[in-house]
Structures are given as C-alpha cells and as structure tokens.
C-alpha positions as CSV (number, residue, x, y, z in Angstrom):
1,M,0.4,-2.0,45.6
2,A,-3.4,-1.4,46.0
3,H,-5.7,-4.3,46.4
4,G,-6.5,-5.9,43.0
5,T,-4.0,-3.8,41.0
6,I,-2.0,-5.4,38.2
7,E,1.5,-4.3,37.7
8,P,3.3,-4.3,34.3
9,I,5.3,-7.4,33.3
10,R,8.8,-7.4,34.8
11,R,11.4,-9.8,33.7
12,T,13.2,-10.5,37.0
13,P,15.1,-13.8,37.1
14,A,13.5,-16.3,39.5
15,H,16.7,-16.8,41.4
16,A,16.9,-13.1,42.2
17,L,13.3,-13.1,43.4
18,M,14.1,-16.0,45.7
19,Q,17.0,-14.1,47.4
20,T,14.7,-12.6,50.0
21,A,15.1,-11.8,53.7
22,D,16.1,-14.3,56.3
23,P,13.5,-16.5,58.0
24,V,11.7,-15.1,61.1
25,G,10.5,-17.0,64.1
26,V,7.5,-16.6,66.4
27,V,7.3,-18.3,69.8
28,D,3.9,-18.5,71.5
29,I,4.0,-19.5,75.2
30,G,0.5,-20.4,76.1
31,S,-1.3,-22.0,79.0
32,N,-1.4,-25.4,77.4
33,S,1.3,-25.4,74.7
34,V,4.6,-23.8,73.8
35,R,5.1,-23.4,70.0
36,L,7.7,-22.2,67.6
37,V,6.8,-21.4,64.0
38,V,9.6,-20.4,61.6
39,Y,8.3,-18.5,58.5
40,D,10.2,-18.1,55.3
41,R,10.3,-14.4,55.6
42,L,8.3,-11.4,56.7
43,T,5.8,-11.2,53.8
44,R,2.0,-10.8,53.1
45,S,1.5,-14.6,52.8
46,P,4.2,-16.2,54.9
47,V,5.0,-19.9,54.5
48,S,5.9,-22.1,57.5
49,L,9.4,-23.6,57.2
50,F,9.2,-25.3,60.7
51,N,6.3,-25.7,63.1
52,E,6.6,-27.5,66.4
53,K,4.6,-27.4,69.6
54,S,5.1,-28.9,73.0
55,L,2.0,-29.5,75.2
56,C,3.5,-28.5,78.5
57,A,0.3,-27.3,80.3
58,I,2.0,-24.7,82.4
59,G,-1.4,-23.4,83.4
60,R,-2.6,-26.6,84.9
61,N,-4.2,-26.2,88.4
62,M,-3.3,-22.5,88.4
63,V,-6.6,-21.4,89.8
64,T,-6.0,-23.6,92.8
65,T,-2.4,-22.8,93.3
66,G,-1.9,-19.4,91.7
67,M,1.4,-20.7,90.3
68,L,2.5,-22.1,87.0
69,D,2.8,-25.9,87.1
70,E,6.3,-26.9,88.0
71,A,6.6,-30.0,85.7
72,G,5.0,-28.1,82.9
73,S,7.3,-25.1,83.4
74,D,10.4,-27.4,83.2
75,A,9.1,-29.0,80.1
76,A,8.5,-25.5,78.5
77,I,12.0,-24.4,79.4
78,A,13.4,-27.5,77.7
79,A,11.3,-26.9,74.6
80,L,12.4,-23.3,74.4
81,G,16.1,-24.4,74.6
82,R,15.4,-26.7,71.6
83,F,13.7,-23.9,69.8
84,R,16.7,-21.8,70.2
85,E,19.0,-24.4,68.6
86,I,16.6,-25.0,65.7
87,S,16.2,-21.3,65.0
88,A,19.9,-20.7,64.9
89,A,20.5,-23.7,62.7
90,V,18.0,-22.6,60.0
91,G,19.2,-19.0,60.0
92,V,16.4,-17.2,61.8
93,S,17.2,-13.5,61.8
94,S,14.8,-12.6,64.6
95,I,12.5,-14.2,67.1
96,E,9.3,-12.6,68.3
97,A,8.2,-14.3,71.6
98,V,5.0,-13.7,73.4
99,A,3.5,-15.2,76.5
100,T,-0.3,-15.2,77.3
101,A,-2.8,-15.9,80.0
102,A,-1.0,-18.3,82.3
103,V,2.2,-16.3,82.5
104,R,0.5,-13.0,83.0
105,D,-1.8,-14.3,85.7
106,A,0.6,-16.5,87.7
107,R,2.4,-15.2,90.8
108,N,5.6,-16.7,89.5
109,G,5.1,-15.5,86.0
110,N,8.0,-13.1,86.0
111,E,10.3,-15.8,87.4
112,F,9.3,-18.1,84.6
113,V,9.9,-15.4,82.0
114,A,13.4,-14.9,83.2
115,R,14.2,-18.6,82.9
116,A,12.4,-18.7,79.5
117,R,14.4,-15.7,78.2
118,N,17.7,-17.4,79.1
119,A,16.6,-20.7,77.4
120,L,15.3,-19.0,74.2
121,G,18.0,-16.3,74.0
122,A,15.4,-13.7,73.0
123,P,13.1,-11.2,74.8
124,I,9.6,-12.4,75.8
125,R,6.7,-10.0,75.8
126,I,3.8,-10.7,78.2
127,L,0.6,-9.7,76.4
128,T,-2.4,-8.3,78.2
129,G,-5.7,-9.9,77.4
130,E,-6.7,-7.0,75.3
131,E,-3.4,-7.1,73.3
132,E,-3.8,-10.8,72.8
133,A,-7.4,-10.3,71.4
134,R,-6.2,-7.5,69.1
135,I,-3.2,-9.4,67.7
136,A,-5.3,-12.6,67.2
137,G,-7.8,-10.5,65.3
138,E,-5.0,-9.1,63.1
139,G,-4.0,-12.7,62.3
140,V,-7.6,-13.5,61.2
141,L,-7.7,-10.3,59.1
142,A,-4.4,-11.3,57.5
143,A,-6.0,-14.6,56.3
144,I,-9.6,-13.5,55.8
145,P,-9.7,-9.8,54.9
146,D,-13.5,-9.7,54.5
147,A,-14.2,-11.4,57.9
148,D,-17.4,-10.2,59.5
149,G,-18.3,-11.3,63.0
150,I,-16.3,-12.1,66.0
151,V,-12.8,-13.6,66.5
152,G,-12.6,-16.0,69.3
153,D,-9.1,-17.2,70.3
154,L,-9.5,-20.0,72.8
155,G,-6.2,-20.8,74.6
156,G,-5.6,-23.1,77.5
157,G,-6.2,-20.4,80.1
158,S,-8.4,-17.7,78.5
159,L,-10.8,-16.8,75.7
160,E,-10.0,-13.6,73.8
161,L,-12.8,-11.9,71.8
162,S,-12.7,-9.2,69.2
163,A,-15.5,-8.0,67.0
164,I,-14.4,-7.6,63.4
165,T,-16.0,-6.0,60.3
166,G,-14.9,-4.0,57.3
167,G,-11.2,-4.9,57.9
168,K,-11.3,-3.3,61.3
169,Q,-11.6,-4.5,64.9
170,G,-13.6,-3.3,67.8
171,A,-12.5,-3.5,71.4
172,G,-10.8,-6.6,72.7
173,Y,-12.0,-8.6,75.7
174,T,-10.5,-11.5,77.7
175,L,-12.4,-14.0,79.8
176,P,-10.9,-16.8,82.0
177,F,-12.5,-19.6,80.0
178,G,-9.6,-21.6,78.7
179,P,-10.2,-25.4,79.1
180,L,-7.4,-25.8,81.7
181,R,-8.8,-23.1,83.8
182,L,-12.4,-24.3,83.5
183,M,-11.4,-27.8,84.4
184,D,-9.8,-26.4,87.6
185,I,-12.7,-24.2,88.5
186,C,-15.4,-26.7,87.8
187,E,-13.7,-29.8,89.3
188,G,-14.9,-31.9,86.3
189,K,-18.6,-30.8,86.4
190,I,-19.4,-29.8,82.8
191,E,-22.8,-28.2,83.7
192,R,-21.0,-25.8,86.0
193,A,-18.8,-24.8,83.2
194,R,-21.8,-23.8,81.1
195,D,-23.1,-21.6,83.9
196,I,-19.7,-19.9,84.3
197,V,-19.3,-19.2,80.6
198,D,-22.9,-17.9,80.3
199,A,-22.3,-15.5,83.2
200,G,-19.1,-14.2,81.7
201,L,-20.5,-13.7,78.2
202,H,-23.4,-11.8,79.6
203,K,-21.0,-9.0,80.6
204,I,-19.5,-8.6,77.1
205,P,-21.1,-5.6,75.4
206,G,-22.2,-5.8,71.8
207,L,-22.8,-9.5,71.4
208,D,-26.4,-8.8,70.6
209,K,-25.3,-6.9,67.4
210,L,-23.5,-10.0,66.0
211,K,-26.7,-11.9,65.1
212,G,-26.3,-13.8,61.8
213,K,-22.5,-13.2,61.6
214,A,-19.6,-15.7,61.9
215,L,-17.4,-16.9,64.7
216,Y,-13.8,-17.0,63.5
217,A,-12.4,-19.8,65.6
218,V,-8.7,-19.7,66.6
219,G,-6.8,-22.0,69.0
220,G,-5.7,-25.6,69.1
221,V,-8.7,-27.0,70.9
222,W,-11.3,-25.4,68.5
223,R,-9.2,-26.5,65.5
224,N,-9.2,-30.0,66.9
225,I,-13.0,-29.9,67.3
226,A,-13.3,-28.8,63.7
227,R,-11.0,-31.6,62.5
228,I,-13.1,-34.2,64.3
229,H,-16.2,-32.7,62.6
230,M,-14.5,-32.6,59.2
231,E,-13.7,-36.3,59.5
232,D,-17.1,-37.2,60.8
233,S,-18.8,-35.5,57.9
234,Q,-16.3,-36.9,55.3
235,H,-15.5,-33.5,54.0
236,P,-13.6,-33.9,50.7
237,I,-11.2,-31.0,51.3
238,R,-9.0,-31.8,54.3
239,I,-7.8,-28.2,54.9
240,L,-8.8,-26.6,58.2
241,H,-8.4,-23.0,57.1
242,H,-11.8,-21.5,56.2
243,Y,-13.6,-24.8,57.0
244,E,-17.2,-23.7,57.8
245,I,-19.8,-25.4,60.0
246,P,-23.3,-24.0,59.9
247,R,-24.9,-22.9,63.2
248,E,-27.1,-25.8,64.0
249,R,-24.5,-28.4,63.1
250,A,-21.9,-26.6,65.2
251,L,-24.3,-26.5,68.2
252,D,-25.3,-30.1,67.9
253,F,-21.7,-31.3,67.5
254,A,-20.4,-29.1,70.4
255,N,-23.2,-30.6,72.6
256,F,-22.2,-34.1,71.5
257,L,-18.5,-33.6,72.3
258,S,-19.2,-32.0,75.6
259,G,-20.9,-35.1,76.8
260,L,-18.1,-37.5,75.8
261,G,-15.8,-39.0,78.4
262,R,-12.0,-39.0,78.1
263,K,-11.8,-42.6,76.9
264,S,-14.3,-42.0,74.2
265,L,-12.4,-39.0,73.0
266,E,-9.1,-40.8,73.0
267,A,-10.6,-43.4,70.8
268,I,-11.1,-40.8,68.1
269,E,-8.1,-41.0,65.7
270,S,-7.6,-37.2,65.3
271,V,-7.6,-36.5,69.1
272,T,-4.3,-36.6,71.0
273,R,-4.3,-37.9,74.6
274,R,-3.2,-34.5,75.8
275,R,-6.1,-32.7,74.0
276,A,-8.8,-35.2,75.1
277,E,-9.5,-33.7,78.5
278,A,-9.7,-30.2,77.1
279,I,-12.1,-30.8,74.2
280,P,-15.4,-31.1,76.2
281,Y,-14.7,-27.7,77.8
282,G,-13.7,-26.1,74.5
283,A,-16.9,-27.4,73.0
284,V,-18.9,-25.8,75.9
285,V,-17.3,-22.4,75.3
286,M,-18.0,-22.8,71.5
287,E,-21.6,-23.7,72.0
288,R,-22.4,-21.0,74.6
289,L,-20.7,-18.3,72.5
290,I,-22.6,-19.2,69.3
291,R,-25.9,-19.1,71.3
292,A,-25.2,-15.9,73.2
293,A,-24.2,-14.0,70.1
294,K,-26.8,-15.7,67.8
295,L,-24.0,-16.4,65.3
296,D,-24.8,-18.0,62.0
297,R,-21.7,-20.2,61.4
298,L,-18.3,-21.1,62.6
299,V,-15.3,-20.4,60.4
300,V,-11.9,-21.9,61.2
301,S,-8.9,-19.6,60.8
302,A,-5.5,-21.2,60.5
303,F,-4.0,-17.7,61.2
304,G,-4.2,-16.3,64.7
305,L,-1.9,-14.8,67.3
306,R,1.4,-15.9,65.8
307,E,0.5,-14.7,62.3
308,G,-1.0,-11.5,63.8
309,V,2.4,-10.8,65.4
310,L,3.9,-10.9,61.8
311,F,1.1,-9.0,60.2
312,T,1.4,-6.0,62.6
313,K,5.0,-5.7,61.5
314,L,4.2,-5.3,57.8
315,G,4.0,-1.8,56.2
316,A,0.8,-0.4,54.9
317,E,1.5,-1.3,51.3
318,D,2.1,-5.0,52.1
319,R,-0.8,-5.2,54.4
320,A,-3.1,-4.0,51.6
321,K,-2.1,-6.8,49.2
322,D,-4.5,-9.5,48.4
323,P,-3.3,-12.6,50.4
324,L,-4.4,-15.1,47.9
325,I,-2.8,-13.4,44.9
326,A,0.4,-12.8,47.0
327,A,0.5,-16.5,47.8
328,C,-0.1,-17.7,44.3
329,E,2.4,-15.3,42.9
330,D,5.0,-16.5,45.4
331,L,4.3,-20.1,44.4
332,S,4.8,-19.2,40.7
333,V,8.2,-17.8,41.6
334,R,9.1,-20.9,43.5
335,L,7.7,-23.5,41.0
336,G,7.1,-21.8,37.7
337,R,9.5,-21.3,34.8
338,D,9.2,-17.5,34.5
339,P,8.0,-15.1,37.2
340,A,6.4,-12.8,34.6
341,L,4.2,-15.5,33.1
342,G,1.3,-15.1,35.5
343,R,0.8,-11.5,34.7
344,A,0.9,-12.2,30.9
345,L,-1.7,-14.9,31.3
346,D,-3.8,-12.5,33.4
347,R,-4.0,-10.0,30.5
348,W,-4.6,-12.7,27.9
349,T,-7.5,-14.5,29.7
350,A,-9.4,-11.5,31.1
351,P,-11.4,-10.8,27.8
352,L,-12.7,-14.3,27.8
353,F,-14.9,-13.6,30.8
354,P,-16.7,-10.3,30.1
355,G,-19.0,-9.3,32.9
356,A,-17.5,-11.7,35.4
357,D,-18.1,-10.7,39.0
358,A,-15.2,-9.6,41.2
359,A,-15.1,-12.9,43.1
360,F,-14.5,-15.0,40.0
361,D,-12.2,-12.5,38.5
362,R,-10.0,-12.7,41.6
363,L,-9.8,-16.5,41.3
364,R,-9.1,-16.2,37.6
365,R,-6.1,-14.0,38.4
366,A,-4.9,-16.4,41.1
367,A,-5.2,-19.3,38.6
368,C,-3.0,-17.4,36.1
369,F,-0.1,-17.4,38.6
370,L,-0.7,-21.2,39.3
371,A,-0.8,-22.2,35.7
372,D,2.8,-23.1,35.2
373,T,3.5,-24.6,38.7
374,G,3.1,-28.3,37.5
375,W,5.5,-28.2,34.6
376,R,8.2,-30.4,36.3
377,A,5.8,-33.3,36.9
378,H,5.6,-36.2,34.4
379,P,3.2,-35.3,31.6
380,D,0.9,-38.2,32.4
381,H,0.4,-37.0,35.9
382,R,0.4,-33.2,35.7
383,A,-3.3,-32.9,35.8
384,D,-3.8,-35.0,39.0
385,L,-0.7,-33.6,40.7
386,S,-1.5,-30.0,40.0
387,Y,-5.1,-30.5,41.2
388,T,-3.9,-32.0,44.4
389,L,-1.2,-29.4,45.0
390,V,-3.7,-26.5,44.6
391,L,-6.5,-28.2,46.6
392,N,-4.2,-28.8,49.5
393,S,-1.8,-25.9,49.5
394,P,-1.7,-23.7,52.6
395,F,-3.3,-20.7,50.8
396,I,-5.1,-18.0,52.8
397,G,-7.7,-15.6,51.5
398,V,-9.8,-18.3,49.9
399,D,-12.7,-20.4,51.1
400,H,-13.3,-24.0,50.2
401,P,-15.5,-23.4,47.1
402,G,-12.8,-21.0,45.8
403,R,-10.1,-23.6,46.5
404,A,-12.1,-26.2,44.6
405,L,-12.5,-23.9,41.6
406,L,-8.8,-23.3,41.5
407,A,-8.0,-27.0,41.7
408,L,-10.4,-27.9,38.9
409,T,-9.0,-25.1,36.8
410,M,-5.5,-26.7,37.1
411,F,-7.0,-30.1,36.4
412,H,-8.4,-28.8,33.1
413,R,-5.3,-26.7,32.3
414,Y,-3.3,-29.9,32.1
415,G,-5.9,-31.8,30.2
416,G,-7.3,-33.9,33.0
417,E,-10.0,-36.4,31.9
418,D,-10.9,-38.5,35.0
419,E,-14.5,-37.6,36.0
420,R,-13.9,-38.9,39.5
421,T,-11.6,-36.0,40.2
422,I,-14.4,-33.5,39.4
423,K,-17.0,-35.4,41.4
424,R,-14.8,-35.2,44.6
425,V,-15.5,-31.5,44.9
426,Q,-18.6,-31.1,42.8
427,R,-20.7,-30.3,45.9
428,F,-18.8,-27.0,46.2
429,V,-19.1,-25.9,42.6
430,G,-22.3,-25.9,40.7
431,E,-22.3,-26.9,37.0
432,G,-21.9,-23.2,36.0
433,I,-18.8,-22.7,38.1
434,E,-17.3,-26.1,37.0
435,R,-17.8,-24.9,33.4
436,K,-15.9,-21.7,34.2
437,A,-13.1,-23.7,35.6
438,E,-13.0,-25.8,32.5
439,T,-13.0,-22.7,30.2
440,L,-10.3,-21.0,32.2
441,G,-8.2,-24.2,32.3
442,Q,-8.5,-24.6,28.5
443,A,-7.6,-20.9,28.0
444,L,-4.5,-21.3,30.1
445,R,-3.5,-24.4,28.2
446,A,-4.0,-22.8,24.8
447,A,-2.0,-19.7,25.8
448,L,0.9,-21.8,27.1
449,V,0.9,-24.1,24.0
450,F,1.2,-20.9,21.8
451,A,3.9,-19.1,23.8
452,G,5.5,-21.8,25.9
453,P,7.1,-20.3,29.0
454,A,7.9,-17.0,27.2
455,P,5.6,-14.2,28.5
456,E,6.9,-11.8,25.8
457,L,5.4,-13.9,23.0
458,L,2.1,-14.0,24.8
459,S,2.0,-10.3,25.5
460,E,2.2,-9.6,21.8
461,T,-1.1,-11.4,21.2
462,S,-4.6,-10.8,22.4
463,V,-8.0,-12.4,22.4
464,K,-11.5,-11.1,21.8
465,L,-15.0,-12.6,22.1
466,T,-17.7,-11.7,19.5
467,P,-21.2,-13.1,19.6
468,N,-20.1,-16.0,17.3
469,S,-16.3,-16.1,17.4
470,L,-13.3,-16.4,19.6
471,V,-10.7,-14.2,17.8
472,V,-7.0,-14.4,18.5
473,F,-4.9,-11.5,17.2
474,V,-1.3,-12.5,16.3
475,P,1.4,-10.3,14.9
476,R,2.2,-11.3,11.3
477,A,5.8,-11.7,12.3
478,R,4.8,-14.4,14.7
479,Q,2.6,-16.5,12.4
480,A,5.1,-19.3,12.6
481,L,3.9,-20.0,16.1
482,L,0.5,-21.0,14.8
483,G,1.1,-24.7,14.8
484,E,-1.2,-27.7,14.9
485,A,-1.1,-28.0,18.7
486,F,-2.2,-24.4,19.2
487,T,-5.0,-24.7,16.7
488,K,-6.3,-27.8,18.4
489,R,-6.3,-26.2,21.8
490,L,-7.9,-23.0,20.5
491,D,-10.7,-25.0,18.8
492,E,-11.4,-26.9,22.1
493,L,-11.6,-23.5,23.9
494,A,-13.9,-22.1,21.3
495,E,-16.2,-25.1,21.5
496,T,-16.5,-24.7,25.2
497,L,-17.4,-21.1,24.7
498,N,-20.0,-22.0,22.0
499,R,-18.1,-20.1,19.4
500,T,-15.9,-20.6,16.3
501,A,-12.1,-20.0,16.6
502,R,-10.5,-17.5,14.2
503,V,-7.0,-16.1,14.0
504,E,-6.3,-12.6,12.6
505,L,-2.8,-11.6,11.6
506,R,-1.8,-8.0,12.1
C-alpha cells in the first residue's frame, strides 16, 4: 500500500489477523555488549517480545593486545548459548546474527565467530564498517522516515556515520571512536580523546553540508546520555525514541558529562556500573561531532542496527507503509473489538477537520485506530489508562508532540476530566492543538456511542460541517440508533466546534 492510502473496510476476524508469521530474532555482537531481540514477526512496525543484553566488553584493551578480551569472550559465548535456548523456547523461526567492530578488527575474530556460531546455532555475519553504517541508517529510516541529517551509531569499538535525507542515505563511514577503544588509546586522558576525534572527523567529506540538520543518535552509550538528560530536565514523556535535545543544551550537557569521574557517574540512578566508564568518552564524541558538522539538534532513535537488519528484509510495499499507522493498526487488532473499526472512524471523522495539514491528518488517522483499544478497562479508569498507554507505547514514526496529541485525544475520547493530565504535556501542544485533540476525542466518542463496535453501522452514516451546523446524515432505517446518549455526545462535539448539531434522515 502506498504511503497514506486508505484501503476499504474489510471484515477479517481479529483471531485470523493474529495468526501471523513466527517470531524472528536478531543477535548483535558488539564491542561492548551482546544482545538478542526477538520480534513478534517480520513487519513494518515490529514489536519486541524479548530483549536482553549482556555487557561482555569483548573489545576491551583490543588496541593494546590486538585480541578480543578473553573473559569478555567467554561471557559472550555463555550469553549466546542462553540466547539459543530462549529463541527455541519462544518459537523463533530464524535468527539473524551480526558482529561488528571488535570482531572484524581482532586477530582472533574468526576463532571467536566459530565458537559463537556453535553456541548460538546460527550463522554469524561479520559486517564491514560501511555495511554497519548503512544498516544502522536503514534502522533510523524505518523509525523516522523523514530524517534529515546524519546517523551516528556509536558502539563500543567504532562510530559509524551515514548522511541521510529524503529517505535515502549517502556513503557510510566508520571511525575507531567507540568508548572502549578511545579509553585504550587515550589511557584515561579525556583531552587526548577530543584531539583524536577532531582529527578523524576532519577526514569525513560532506560534514560541512549538514549545518542546521540533526544528529540521529544510535547506540547504548548515547541513549544512556539522553536518558540522564531526560531525567535531569524532568521531561514529562519518558520515552527515548525521538527525544530531542537542542544544539546548545546537547553541547553543554556533553561537556558536563565528559568532566565527571566514574564515582560521580555511578551515583546517577540511570547509569549502570558497566556504562559509567564509557559515558565521558561517548559524550566527547557526541560534542565534537555536533560541533564539527554544525548540527542543530540531537534526536534519539530507538531503532538502529538490529531493526535495520529487519527493515532490509521487507519488500518494497511494506517498506513504503507509514510506520505509525502500521503500529496503531496493529495495536487495534490486538486490543480492539473489530479490526475494521479504525478505517470506519477514519472516514467518519475526516470531514470534521477541513483544511487540516498533512501532519495533523496523519495523527487523526492514527487516533482512529487507537480509539477502541481501551474498551476492556474499567469505565472509571479508561481515560487515564488509555492516555498512559498511548503516551508510553513503543510507537515509531512520531515525535513527542505528536505522541502527546494522540494521548490527549484518547483522554478526551473516554471523557477524561482531570486537568492535571492535560497539564503534564501542555508544553508540547499549544492551546490550538489541545483543542484539536479534544474535538477529535469527542468525535470518536460520539461515533462509537452511535455504532458501538460495529463498523458497518458507522459506514452507513456521514457527517458534514456547514458554517453554522454539524450535520449527521443517518439512514431512515437506522433512526432507532438515535438515542439520548448519542444526542448528548453529538451536542458536546457541536459545542466544541462552535456549531449547532443537526441530524438528517435519508
């Protein structure tokens, strides 16, 4: 299906839609960590069923020795053996395993891969630096299709860079700037790390053309830095994906972290002991890259190499789908009462927002698929629970303001009245956007009061806005559905639209 296209209503039973392909697994053997992620299936917006990492640090001291760390390698082999058992138990149909900087650069890398293959029971592909950069870029595009700037994937042993614009990537580059490697080279001298990073970035062509664009940050250390910043700034939405830090704040915060000692970092609640030593070096790389390319902001991507591996396996039709709409439609199948209801709501609500820009219209469509996902909750708590579910769901293809709008829409769809809920995310949505969320939420509520969970009933009606009226057209044969509850909700919607409600029978 082309991006943004609406298909006709299809009455496919939910249980049939849930009978999809088997789970798939991706194993990422990095310089610092070894991770398994099991996804529900190969799809446009995959959901993680299981996610586990082991911080083995196989790349520790590799610059000095040229070899993978022995203790780290043993720990990695043990982790891969566990991953094999977990994958088999949950019915994983296939495992895609990749190894990155440490394995490709170590003299004993091939020996390690042989052991790893036996432990995991699956082939392991050693990626070149350029391949790693390209696949990480594909992962970012999967989650942020309109990304414009440069993808930076910071692993324990290397930094992969790939310029990205208009849904396409430029050439990929790899630099030996992973925190483990920098620590080894610099012998604990952070100023030396700055000089090394500056010298390496100077050799990357095209950085001067990225002024004013974004750094799309991938990798555990950079995500950990963003999490610290999120907590420090008391950000109300605790979702890392698409968390943005403006240029000057990112530079100041990176400089601050690069000057902290290990004990100070370990005292921060969100910093693990194993990450503490790497964070100052990751902060140096972040700061020097933002300065060198004159980037305008940092945007965290929850998708990277592992998701890029999956995205490259999708066909062209699936790759072209809108990731947010795909995720919301999937959630409606899992949690809603009828898979066709979202599309019926889409048609019904569209005329209520004439002249809406493409960005809002896309969020409106997403909200239509989410509108029935809270029905199982207790009626007294549906508004708050639906708001929380949407605000914190692992959606991709949406920034934090868009996420806030969707959450507020669900709050109003279930008749939420607590002003404190609105105020939590009011900084992201101006009064005008909040009013749109209220209008859309009321429209969804009115439609579902009229038709219940039956999309056929809703598809037989339509709405129209005139300068003074909100008109609902209902077949004469369905006038029995015009009960008191629907009239009440319709009047509320009309009042929000500064109009008078009117029903016309046909």
